N, C-alpha and C positions, 0 to 999 in steps of 0.2 A: 792669711792674717795681715792686717794693716801694719805698715812699718811705723816706727815711732817718729816724731818730729826731728829727732836728732839724725836718723838714718835714711830718711826717705829721699834726700837729695845729697849730691856729692860735696857741696861747699858748706863748711861749718859756719854757724852763725850764732849770735849771742844777743839776748834781749831780756825784756821784762814781760812776764805773762801772768794772766789770771788763770787759775786752774779749776775754780768752781764759783758758785754764785755769791760767795762772799765779796768777790771783786778784788780781793787782795792780790797785788802784783808782786812777783818775786823773780829772781834771775832764772833763765832758762836757756840751755844750750840746745839749739835746733839746727836746721839746715835749709839752705836755699839752692834753687836749681842752678846748673851751670849756665853761663852766658850763651844764649842762643844767637842765631845770625842777626836777629832784629832786636836784641836786648841791650839795655844799658844797665851796667852795674855801677853803684855809687856808694860811697861811704856817707852815712847819715851824720850830719852836723847838728841839726836842730829838729825837733818835732813839737808842734803845739798840742795842747791837751784840749779836746773838744768835749762838750757835754755828752755827745754820742758815745764817746769812749766809756764814759761812766755807765750809761745804760747798757752797753754791750758786755762789759766785763761782769756785770751782775745779771745778765740775761733778762733784763726787764722788758725786752721786746720779743722774748721767746724764740730767738733764732740763733742763739750763740752755741758754738761747738768748741769745747775746751780741749787743750789749752788755747787761749786767745791772746795775741800780742797786738794791742791797739795801736792807733796812731795813723792819722791821714792828712797831717799837715806837715809834710816832710820835705826838708831842704838838705842838700848834700853836694859832694863833689865827685865827679865821674872818675872811676878807677879802671873801667874796662868797657869796650863796646864790641858788639858783634860784627861780623864780617859785612853785613849788608845795612849797617846803620849809617844814615846819610847826614843827620843834623846834629850829631853830638860828638865830641871827642874827649879823650882823657884830660882831666883838669877843668872841664866846664862845670860851673855851678848850675844845679838843676833842682827841680821840685817835682813831687808826686802828691796829688790830692786825694780825692775820695775814691777814684776809679783806677783800676789796672787792667780792665778787659771789658769787651763788648762783642756783639756779633759781627760788627763792621759792615753789615750788608742790609739791615732793615732801614725803613724810612727815616727813623730817628737818627741812626748812625750816618747815613748818607747825607743828612741835613746838619751834620756836626752837632747832634744832640745825643751823644752817647749816654748822658745822664738820664735819658728816658728810654733806653734800650731795655727790653724786657729780659735780655740775657746779660745785663751788665754784671761785672765782677767787681766787687768792692775791694778795697786796698787790704782789708783784714777780715778774717772770719768767714770767707766765701770760698766755695770750691773753684779752683782755677781750671783752665782747659784740660790739664792732665789729671784732674780729680783730687789733687792735694789742696790743703787749705792755704789761703793767703795769710801772710803775717805782715803787720804794720810796722810803723816807724819807731816804736820804742825798742830799737834794735841797732846793731852796729853797722849793718849795710842792707841795701835793697837791690833787687834786680827787677826790672819792669820792661815791657815792650816799649820800643821807641815812641809809638804813638801816644802813649800815655805819660810820657816825660815832658815837662815843661821847661822851657828855656829861662833862666833866671836873669832878670835885667841887671845890668852892671851896678846901677846906683840904688838898687833896692836892698835894704839891710837883710841879711840872711835870717837872723833871729826874730826880729819883730815883723818881718814880712811873712814868715811861715804861716801864721794863722790865716792869712788871705787865701790860702789854698782851700779852705772850707768856709770860714766866716766871711771872707771877702767875696768869693763868688757867689755865695748864697744870697748876698744882699745886692751885689752889683747887677746880677742877671735880671732879677724882677724890675729894678729901676730901669734898665735898658729895654727889656721886652715889653713892658707895659707903658712906655712912653713917659716915664717920670724922670727922664734925664735931660729935660729942657730947662734953660735958664728962665727964672721967674715963676716956675710952678711952685705950688705950696704942697710940701710933702711932710707926712707925719711919720714918726718912728716910735713904735711901742716897745718899751723895754730898753734899758740901757745896760746891757751886759756885753758878752763877747761878741754877738752878732750886732746888737743895736748900736754900739759905739762906732763900729766900722760902717754901718749903714749911714749914720750921720755924716761921717767924713766923705763918703762917696756922694751923698745927696748934695752936700755943700760944694763939692768939687764940680758937680754938674750945673751949679748955679741956682739950686732950689733955695726957697725959704723954708727952713726946717723947724718943725715943732716936735719936741720930745714929750712923750706920754710915759709917765712912770707912777707907780703906786707909792714911791718913796720920795717925800719931799726933800730929803737931805741930798738928793742927787741933782738938785736944781743948779747949784754952783758949778758942778762938774760939767753938766750939759751945756750951760751958757758960757762959762768962762774957759773951761778946759777944751771942749769940743766945738765951741763956737756956734752952737744951735741958736736959732733966732728967738724961740719961744719954749717955755717949759710949762706943761700942765700936769697937775696931779690928777690921774685918771679917775680916782675914787671920789673926787670932789665935784658934785653935780653942778655947782655954780661955775667952776672953771671949765667944765666940759661944755656947758651951755654957752659960754662966751665964745667958743670956737665953732659953734653949730654951722654946718653948711659952708665951711671955709677951705677945705683941703681937696686937692686934686687926686691924691692917693695917699695910702698908708702902707708901710711895711711893718708887719706885726711879727715881732721876733720872739714873743713870749711862749714858752713851752708849758707853763702852769695853766690850769683851767681859769678862764677869766671871761667876763661878759663881752659879747661882741656888739650888741645893740648900741651901747654908748659910742663905740667907734664908728659905726655907720652913721650916727647922727651928725658927726663932724665932717662927713664927706659932702662935697658939692654933688649936684646931679651928674651922673655918669662917673662918679668917683669910684676908685678901685681900693679895695681892701685886700692886700696880698699877705697870705699866711706863709711864713717860713719857719716858725716854731710849730711844734706838734703836740698840743695838749692831749692827754690820754682820753678824756671824755669827749663824746660828740658835741658839736656846736649847736647851740640853740639860737635860731634866727627866725624872727617873725617875717612872714612873706611880705607884708606891707613895707617893712623897713628897707626892702629891695625894690619893690614895685614903685613906691612913691620917690622917684628920683633915678630910676633905672641904674641902680648901683650894683656893683659887681663884687662878689667875694670869690677869690681865687687863691691859688697856691703856686709855689715855685720850689724847685729842688736843685741846688748847686747849679752847675752849668756844663756845657760840653768843653772839650778840650780847646777848641779854637777860641771860644769865648773866655775861657779861663786864662789863656795866654794874653788875650786882649786886656783883661782885667789887671793882670800883673804889669803890663806895659803902661796902662793908664795910672796905676798906683805909683809906679816909679816916676812917671812924668809929673805927678801932682804931689809927690811927697807923702803918700798915704801909707801908713803901717798900723799895726795893731798896737795898743798900749799893753805891755807885757810885764810879767814878772818871771825872770829867768831862774830856773831851778836845776839842781843836779837830779839825776835819775833816782837816787835813793830816797828823794823827798816825794816821790810820786804818789804814794799812798796818802800822805798828809795832804797833798795837792788835791787829790780826788775828794777827800772829805770837805776841803774848803770849796771846791767847785759845787758840791751839793748844797753848801750854805750860801752860795753866791758871794764868797769872801775872796774875790780876787778883782783887781782892776787892771785889765779886763780879761786877760788871757794868760795862762801859764804856758811857758815854752821850756821844754827840756833841753838842757845843754848836753846833748848825747855824746858828742865826740870827746868832751873834757871830763865826762863823769861816768860813762859806761865802760867798765874794764872787764874784759874776758878773763875767765879764771885761768 
């Protein structure tokens, strides 16, 4: 008979878990493993709320095992290290993003692309090497293999920096990989939410001329004045879209709702790239000639490896890039989830875990 979450490991832990498809989160006493020789244990200080958390707690992707404790934008302070840990010590500020494990031997892993390892272990809701489920950052503390721990830059804020561990690397990686990180390039960002607003900041820091595409005209001032984008286009306005035809080197599409792709392809230059980082439920509809006439590319990207994620954090610290956040206590988390569903946040909720999660 399987052990309960509270008894399967020796170290008592406390967090907020969803127990069924309602997605409602409530306190749960559970347990974490003892600190292994290559493990780092840390007290959780802050954890961002990602839209993925909402999908997962409701089992909308059909892969959730309950109870699930979400959270993969986690920042904390080290409280214990294993005997063979080389790069961290007690008192260090650290982060954990979307991954806590991989095979470490496949081509992806040896190329620092653990995010594409077929045996990757996600930070919550996935079987760990020992067969027990992983639990995320809506909890009082974490323990993870040193390889999956990120060093936190000294001048990067802990709270508003935490969403970079998912939203940041999800947008930074494709900008770098697809060569959209050169000064003077013209880059589009579709959607101005948790991912989109960070994409604008990174693209601007790389020196791009940035155009924001949104279906919401009211976001124009936020995009141009708040985020310093260069242009704003209402994507459902054919005249505005026509005015940008053939003008962009690449687009980062952050939208997870179903939306037409053809108009976005029309604003790309020949050899332009449309990179999907949002995941609409329905398959895309793309006319072959919209790709053939202009040798255009539709591609995708998922987070980043550990080396690149560290690079991203250091770049963000150097350029003063953080997420725009609303800091909340953990007992507000269910209301926050409802607001995430309605896109009623500018632009990311972050849970003040250390100051609001109290063990019974």
